Residue frames relative to the residue before (quaternion, step in Angstrom):
aa qw qx qy qz dx dy dz
X 1.0000 0.0000 0.0000 0.0000 0.00 0.00 0.00
X 0.2527 -0.7835 0.5512 0.1356 3.60 -0.68 1.00
X 0.2444 -0.7593 0.5775 0.1740 3.59 -1.12 0.59
X 0.1283 -0.7798 0.6124 0.0208 3.55 -1.32 0.61
X 0.3122 -0.7525 0.5518 0.1786 3.66 -0.74 0.93
X 0.0622 -0.7707 0.6333 0.0315 3.61 -1.23 0.76
X 0.3062 -0.6968 0.6225 0.1822 3.54 -1.29 0.49
X 0.4071 -0.6849 0.5447 0.2615 3.56 -0.91 1.01
X 0.3029 -0.7470 0.5718 0.1525 3.55 -1.07 0.86
X 0.2293 -0.8303 0.5027 0.0728 3.49 -0.53 1.13
X 0.8145 0.1806 -0.1960 0.5153 3.56 -1.03 1.00
X 0.6264 -0.5062 0.4241 0.4142 3.38 -1.53 -0.06
X 0.2403 -0.7897 0.5569 0.0919 3.55 -1.09 0.83
X 0.3831 -0.7242 0.5196 0.2425 3.63 -0.88 0.85
X 0.7056 -0.3987 0.3764 0.4489 3.53 -1.40 -0.10
X 0.6935 0.4720 -0.2929 0.4587 3.43 0.91 -1.03
X 0.5152 0.5925 -0.3913 0.4800 3.70 1.14 -0.62
X 0.7635 0.4218 -0.2387 0.4269 3.63 0.48 -1.25
X 0.5882 0.5772 -0.3467 0.4479 3.46 1.23 -0.56
X 0.6874 0.4720 -0.2405 0.4968 3.48 0.98 -0.91
X 0.5624 0.5630 -0.3638 0.4840 3.57 1.20 -0.51
X 0.6976 0.4725 -0.2737 0.4639 3.53 0.73 -1.16
X 0.6484 0.5416 -0.3095 0.4364 3.60 0.98 -0.81
X 0.6829 0.4483 -0.2967 0.4946 3.55 1.11 -0.52
X 0.6179 -0.5853 0.3494 0.3919 3.66 1.18 0.24
X 0.5822 0.5195 -0.4207 0.4628 3.68 1.18 0.46
X 0.2632 -0.7552 0.5866 0.1271 3.44 -1.27 0.51
X 0.3958 -0.7195 0.5201 0.2349 3.63 -0.69 1.16
X 0.0223 0.8049 -0.5886 0.0724 3.56 -1.05 0.93
X 0.2262 -0.7678 0.5774 0.1608 3.54 -1.34 0.16
X 0.2069 -0.7573 0.6084 0.1164 3.58 -0.93 0.74
X 0.1945 0.7733 -0.5907 0.1234 3.47 -1.05 1.00
X 0.4520 0.7258 -0.4330 0.2853 3.56 -1.08 0.18
X 0.8477 -0.1578 0.1620 0.4799 3.56 -1.16 -0.76
X 0.8943 0.0261 -0.0456 0.4444 3.46 -0.80 1.20
X 0.7425 0.3266 -0.2374 0.5345 3.61 1.20 0.33
X 0.4779 -0.6275 0.5443 0.2858 3.55 -1.38 0.44
X 0.6254 -0.5223 0.4250 0.3943 3.58 -1.15 0.42
X 0.0017 -0.7910 0.6074 -0.0730 3.46 -0.72 1.23
X 0.2766 -0.7365 0.5993 0.1481 3.51 -1.03 0.96
X 0.0145 0.8146 -0.5743 0.0798 3.54 -0.75 1.31
X 0.2126 -0.7232 0.6229 0.2093 3.55 -1.25 -0.19
X 0.1372 -0.7657 0.6272 0.0385 3.55 -1.16 0.92
X 0.5489 -0.5842 0.4961 0.3337 3.53 -1.28 0.34
X 0.4580 -0.7236 0.4400 0.2703 3.54 -0.59 1.08
X 0.6709 0.5082 -0.3329 0.4253 3.52 0.75 -0.85
X 0.6863 0.4821 -0.2917 0.4598 3.61 1.05 -0.85
X 0.5850 0.5508 -0.3602 0.4740 3.55 1.20 -0.54
X 0.6922 0.4670 -0.3171 0.4497 3.59 0.84 -0.76
X 0.5682 0.5917 -0.3390 0.4606 3.48 1.18 -0.56
X 0.7191 0.4490 -0.2447 0.4705 3.47 0.92 -0.99
X 0.5883 0.5434 -0.3630 0.4763 3.59 1.01 -0.61
X 0.6281 0.5453 -0.3185 0.4547 3.57 0.91 -0.98
X 0.6708 0.5347 -0.2610 0.4427 3.55 1.00 -0.94
X 0.8218 0.2524 -0.0848 0.5037 3.59 0.59 -1.21
X 0.4837 -0.6233 0.4865 0.3754 3.76 1.11 -0.33
X 0.6978 -0.5207 0.3350 0.3602 3.30 -1.57 0.30
X 0.7536 0.3604 -0.2123 0.5070 3.60 1.19 -0.38
X 0.4282 0.7260 -0.4405 0.3093 3.47 1.30 0.29
X 0.4908 -0.6518 0.5015 0.2879 3.52 -1.39 0.49
X 0.0865 -0.7807 0.6177 0.0383 3.49 -1.01 0.85
X 0.3605 -0.6876 0.5965 0.2035 3.46 -1.30 0.84
X 0.1228 -0.8181 0.5614 -0.0219 3.48 -0.43 1.46
X 0.2738 -0.7866 0.5346 0.1431 3.30 -0.83 1.10
X 0.0229 -0.8244 0.5625 -0.0581 3.64 -0.38 1.22
X 0.7853 -0.1136 0.0568 0.6060 3.59 -0.12 1.18
X 0.7911 -0.2645 0.2120 0.5091 3.68 -0.83 -0.92
X 0.6338 0.5323 -0.3440 0.4433 3.56 1.21 -0.01
X 0.1795 -0.7206 0.6412 0.1935 3.64 -1.32 0.09
X 0.1745 -0.8189 0.5466 -0.0155 3.45 -0.80 1.32
X 0.3498 -0.6780 0.5984 0.2446 3.59 -0.82 0.83
X 0.0448 0.8021 -0.5892 0.0865 3.60 -0.60 1.13
X 0.1629 -0.6823 0.6899 0.1788 3.58 -1.59 0.09
X 0.4930 -0.6152 0.5126 0.3402 3.52 -1.24 0.52
X 0.2597 -0.7860 0.5478 0.1212 3.52 -0.57 1.23
X 0.7761 -0.0834 0.1502 0.6068 3.51 1.04 -0.92
X 0.0507 0.7863 -0.6155 -0.0184 3.52 -1.21 0.36
X 0.2868 -0.7615 0.5418 0.2106 3.63 -1.11 0.56
X 0.0757 -0.8157 0.5710 0.0534 3.57 -1.00 0.67
X 0.3222 -0.7499 0.5620 0.1337 3.49 -1.04 1.04
X 0.2236 -0.8162 0.4991 0.1865 3.73 -0.03 1.16
X 0.6129 0.5607 -0.3646 0.4208 3.67 1.07 -0.43
X 0.7313 0.3511 -0.2118 0.5451 3.51 1.07 -0.76
X 0.2949 -0.7573 0.5071 0.2869 3.61 1.30 -0.30
X 0.5299 0.6524 -0.3460 0.4169 3.56 0.98 0.93
X 0.4069 -0.6775 0.5565 0.2564 3.51 -0.96 0.81
X 0.1909 -0.8406 0.5017 0.0727 3.62 -0.61 1.03
X 0.7978 -0.0619 0.0225 0.5993 3.70 1.01 -0.36
X 0.1472 -0.7653 0.6227 0.0694 3.66 -1.21 0.71
X 0.1637 -0.7371 0.6471 0.1060 3.52 -1.29 0.59
X 0.1086 -0.8171 0.5654 0.0307 3.32 -0.53 1.30
X 0.1997 -0.8060 0.5488 0.0963 3.57 -0.75 0.96
X 0.2996 -0.7287 0.5828 0.1990 3.60 -0.67 1.20
X 0.1737 -0.8050 0.5664 0.0313 3.56 -0.90 1.14
X 0.4058 -0.5910 0.6519 0.2473 3.41 -1.66 0.32
X 0.4089 -0.7506 0.4692 0.2219 3.59 -0.46 1.15
X 0.6888 0.4587 -0.2761 0.4887 3.60 1.12 -0.54
X 0.6183 0.5348 -0.3508 0.4567 3.73 1.17 -0.19
X 0.4255 -0.6962 0.5354 0.2180 3.41 -0.97 0.96
X 0.1281 -0.7627 0.6335 0.0239 3.51 -1.37 0.72
X 0.2597 -0.7333 0.6040 0.1734 3.50 -1.15 0.57
X 0.0758 0.7757 -0.6169 0.1095 3.55 -0.64 1.21
X 0.5111 -0.5935 0.5289 0.3269 3.54 -1.51 0.10
X 0.0699 -0.8077 0.5852 0.0159 3.44 -1.00 0.99
X 0.5037 -0.7128 0.3955 0.2859 3.58 -0.66 0.97
X 0.2708 -0.7369 0.5705 0.2414 3.61 -1.00 0.64
X 0.1957 -0.7845 0.5866 0.0455 3.45 -1.07 1.05
X 0.3638 -0.7602 0.5205 0.1370 3.59 -0.59 1.15
X 0.0842 -0.8113 0.5785 0.0123 3.56 -0.56 0.93
X 0.8049 0.2599 -0.2193 0.4864 3.60 -0.96 1.08
X 0.4614 -0.6304 0.5621 0.2714 3.49 -1.55 0.01
X 0.3442 -0.7676 0.4852 0.2385 3.68 -0.50 0.91
X 0.6124 -0.5657 0.3992 0.3817 3.59 -1.08 0.84
X 0.6617 0.5617 -0.2814 0.4092 3.45 0.98 -1.18
X 0.6448 0.5210 -0.3319 0.4501 3.58 1.05 -0.84
X 0.6305 0.5483 -0.3235 0.4440 3.59 0.96 -0.78
X 0.6811 0.4421 -0.2286 0.5371 3.63 1.31 -0.57
X 0.6732 -0.5363 0.2613 0.4368 3.52 1.24 0.22
X 0.4507 0.6786 -0.4605 0.3526 3.57 1.20 0.05
X 0.3115 -0.7323 0.5596 0.2313 3.45 -1.25 0.31
X 0.3397 -0.7534 0.5277 0.1964 3.60 -0.90 0.97
X 0.0860 -0.7993 0.5947 -0.0085 3.63 -0.77 1.15
X 0.1337 -0.8223 0.5529 0.0135 3.46 -0.86 1.06
X 0.1611 -0.8535 0.4913 0.0652 3.66 0.10 1.35
X 0.7794 0.2966 -0.1277 0.5369 3.47 1.34 -0.33
X 0.1490 -0.8681 0.4732 0.0137 3.56 -0.17 1.44
X 0.7552 0.1614 -0.0965 0.6279 3.53 1.39 -0.33
X 0.2334 -0.7428 0.6177 0.1105 3.44 -1.44 0.65
X 0.4057 -0.6860 0.5403 0.2698 3.50 -1.01 0.65
X 0.0707 -0.8244 0.5607 -0.0312 3.51 -0.66 1.21
X 0.2005 -0.7714 0.5955 0.1011 3.62 -0.99 0.77
X 0.3144 0.7550 -0.5262 0.2330 3.58 -0.58 0.96
X 0.5258 -0.5341 0.4699 0.4663 3.65 -1.13 0.19
X 0.7400 -0.4907 0.2518 0.3849 3.52 -1.24 0.49
X 0.7411 0.4283 -0.2261 0.4649 3.51 0.96 -0.96
X 0.6391 0.4597 -0.3534 0.5054 3.63 1.37 0.17
X 0.5055 0.6368 -0.4703 0.3432 3.67 1.15 0.03
X 0.4117 -0.7366 0.4905 0.2174 3.49 -0.82 1.17
X 0.5002 -0.6400 0.4753 0.3381 3.61 -1.10 0.54
X 0.7361 -0.0820 0.0690 0.6683 3.64 1.38 -0.58
X 0.3204 -0.7014 0.6167 0.1586 3.33 -1.40 0.51
X 0.2902 -0.8052 0.5029 0.1202 3.56 -0.59 1.33
X 0.0291 -0.7713 0.6342 0.0456 3.72 -0.85 0.72
X 0.3561 -0.7259 0.5706 0.1439 3.49 -0.76 1.31
X 0.0399 -0.8103 0.5835 0.0374 3.61 -0.75 0.97
X 0.3087 0.8297 -0.4320 0.1722 3.56 1.13 0.12
X 0.7388 0.4335 -0.2173 0.4681 3.51 1.08 -0.96
X 0.5286 0.6983 -0.3799 0.2978 3.57 1.34 -0.21
X 0.2424 -0.7743 0.5721 0.1197 3.54 -0.76 1.09
X 0.6982 -0.3713 0.3755 0.4834 3.59 -1.37 -0.03
X 0.8252 0.1549 -0.1693 0.5162 3.70 -1.01 1.03
X 0.4914 0.5457 -0.4922 0.4674 3.84 1.19 0.32
X 0.0179 0.7291 -0.6832 -0.0358 3.37 -1.47 0.35
X 0.3313 -0.6904 0.6222 0.1628 3.40 -1.61 0.27
X 0.1847 -0.7819 0.5834 0.1185 3.54 -0.90 0.85
X 0.7302 -0.3547 0.3171 0.4904 3.62 -1.28 -0.11
X 0.6716 0.5222 -0.3231 0.4145 3.59 0.87 -0.98
X 0.6993 0.4249 -0.3415 0.4623 3.74 1.14 -0.31
X 0.4593 0.6744 -0.4699 0.3367 3.57 1.12 0.21
X 0.3110 -0.7673 0.5329 0.1748 3.57 -0.70 0.93
X 0.2503 -0.7676 0.5792 0.1129 3.51 -0.72 1.22
X 0.0947 -0.8362 0.5398 0.0198 3.58 -0.38 1.21
X 0.7465 0.3587 -0.2366 0.5080 3.67 1.19 0.13
X 0.6548 -0.5166 0.3874 0.3928 3.44 -1.24 -0.28
X 0.4763 0.6481 -0.4101 0.4301 3.49 0.52 1.23
X 0.3159 -0.7636 0.5489 0.1258 3.58 -1.18 0.59
X 0.2924 -0.7478 0.5713 0.1700 3.61 -0.81 0.93
X 0.2360 -0.8235 0.5006 0.1248 3.50 -0.58 1.20
X 0.4769 0.6909 -0.4275 0.3355 3.74 1.15 -0.11
X 0.6259 -0.5333 0.4137 0.3907 3.55 -1.14 0.48
X 0.4170 -0.7508 0.4062 0.3122 3.58 -0.59 0.90
X 0.6023 0.5352 -0.3607 0.4698 3.63 1.19 -0.26
X 0.4850 0.6417 -0.4797 0.3507 3.76 1.07 -0.27
X 0.4623 -0.6881 0.5197 0.2066 3.43 -1.16 1.13
X 0.2694 -0.7858 0.5471 0.1030 3.55 -0.96 0.85
X 0.7769 -0.1481 0.1447 0.5945 3.37 0.99 -1.10
X 0.0523 -0.8276 0.5588 -0.0039 3.58 -1.05 0.80
X 0.1971 -0.7815 0.5658 0.1742 3.51 -1.00 0.33
X 0.2099 -0.8522 0.4792 0.0037 3.47 -0.52 1.48
X 0.5620 -0.5978 0.4315 0.3749 3.60 -0.85 0.50
X 0.5286 -0.6292 0.4424 0.3592 3.65 -0.93 0.64
X 0.4486 -0.6752 0.4909 0.3192 3.49 -1.14 0.37
X 0.3796 -0.7634 0.4875 0.1883 3.58 -0.53 1.09
X 0.2940 -0.7562 0.5688 0.1347 3.55 -0.67 1.23
X 0.5757 -0.6100 0.4316 0.3318 3.57 -1.12 0.68
X 0.4383 -0.6663 0.5113 0.3202 3.64 -1.04 0.69
X 0.7573 -0.3862 0.3467 0.3965 3.44 -1.46 0.02
X 0.6730 0.5190 -0.2340 0.4721 3.42 1.02 -1.14
X 0.6695 0.4747 -0.3031 0.4843 3.60 1.03 -0.75
X 0.6320 0.5355 -0.3351 0.4489 3.45 0.99 -0.73
X 0.6295 0.5453 -0.2714 0.4823 3.57 1.08 -0.94
X 0.6885 0.4886 -0.3026 0.4423 3.53 0.93 -0.84
X 0.6099 0.5612 -0.3058 0.4686 3.50 1.21 -0.91
X 0.6651 0.5242 -0.2963 0.4417 3.53 0.98 -0.91
X 0.6642 0.5416 -0.2699 0.4389 3.45 1.12 -0.93
X 0.6254 0.5368 -0.3038 0.4779 3.48 1.19 -0.72
X 0.6099 0.5431 -0.3113 0.4860 3.61 1.19 -0.81
X 0.7008 0.4895 -0.2810 0.4364 3.54 0.89 -0.87
X 0.7253 0.4762 -0.2770 0.4129 3.53 1.03 -0.68
X 0.5887 0.5767 -0.3556 0.4410 3.41 1.45 -0.23
X 0.2829 -0.8008 0.5149 0.1163 3.49 -0.61 1.20
X 0.4951 -0.6598 0.4726 0.3102 3.56 -0.82 0.90
X 0.4361 -0.6603 0.5272 0.3097 3.75 -0.96 0.73
X 0.2941 -0.7647 0.5508 0.1592 3.55 -0.81 1.07
X 0.2202 -0.7858 0.5668 0.1130 3.46 -0.62 1.11
X 0.4188 0.6964 -0.5037 0.2932 3.80 -0.60 0.91
X 0.7142 -0.4220 0.3202 0.4575 3.55 -1.25 -0.36
X 0.4589 -0.6603 0.5305 0.2682 3.50 -1.23 0.68
X 0.6719 -0.5081 0.3562 0.4044 3.47 -1.25 0.36
X 0.6456 0.5281 -0.3218 0.4480 3.48 1.17 -0.78
X 0.6460 0.4801 -0.3500 0.4793 3.61 1.02 -0.70
X 0.6157 0.5434 -0.3944 0.4125 3.68 0.92 -0.56
X 0.6048 0.5692 -0.3125 0.4610 3.59 1.17 -0.91
X 0.6948 0.5066 -0.2621 0.4382 3.54 0.87 -0.98
X 0.6365 0.5155 -0.3152 0.4794 3.45 1.27 -0.81
X 0.6095 0.5716 -0.3437 0.4285 3.63 1.08 -0.78
X 0.6713 0.5522 -0.2794 0.4078 3.51 1.00 -0.96
């Protein structure tokens, strides 16, 4: 479990104040949830990124708030892609004995037999909904695809649960499949198609010969 320090933000802050705060490398944040009142804080952006890389998106963090240490998870955060900057964080104070449902990424392991034969691995499901106590939430769920041949697939029911957590998705939902490669037309087929296009004469829109004769009369 990683730790992170925060500093309580006092009073109401304007947009200009928050802009200067972010410019100094700090991120405005709020702490709320189990056993605590809503508290506005700020954390160092670099330190926060280090912690998230260590514990993962659903990891538990010991957040220092004033004289207290609160166990929290990141409930949400905002990111500005233009500035490449985290702009706000929601820290949720948690009860370690209470189960939570979160999304956990699926990590494919190995190279499918079908892929070696030219098949294409498709992954329709990138995250699984998992219910567990905070300390039992996995950082990722590994799915071994080594034995998959072309036209084989794995569903949620095939995913091996190796920890103390429950997967909430429909058991029939497809996680990964290996599809046959799309066959490209041969040179002969391409030439044949081009020949057909050239032989097709466009329909001429205009007066018929009979109409022309009537006009001359």
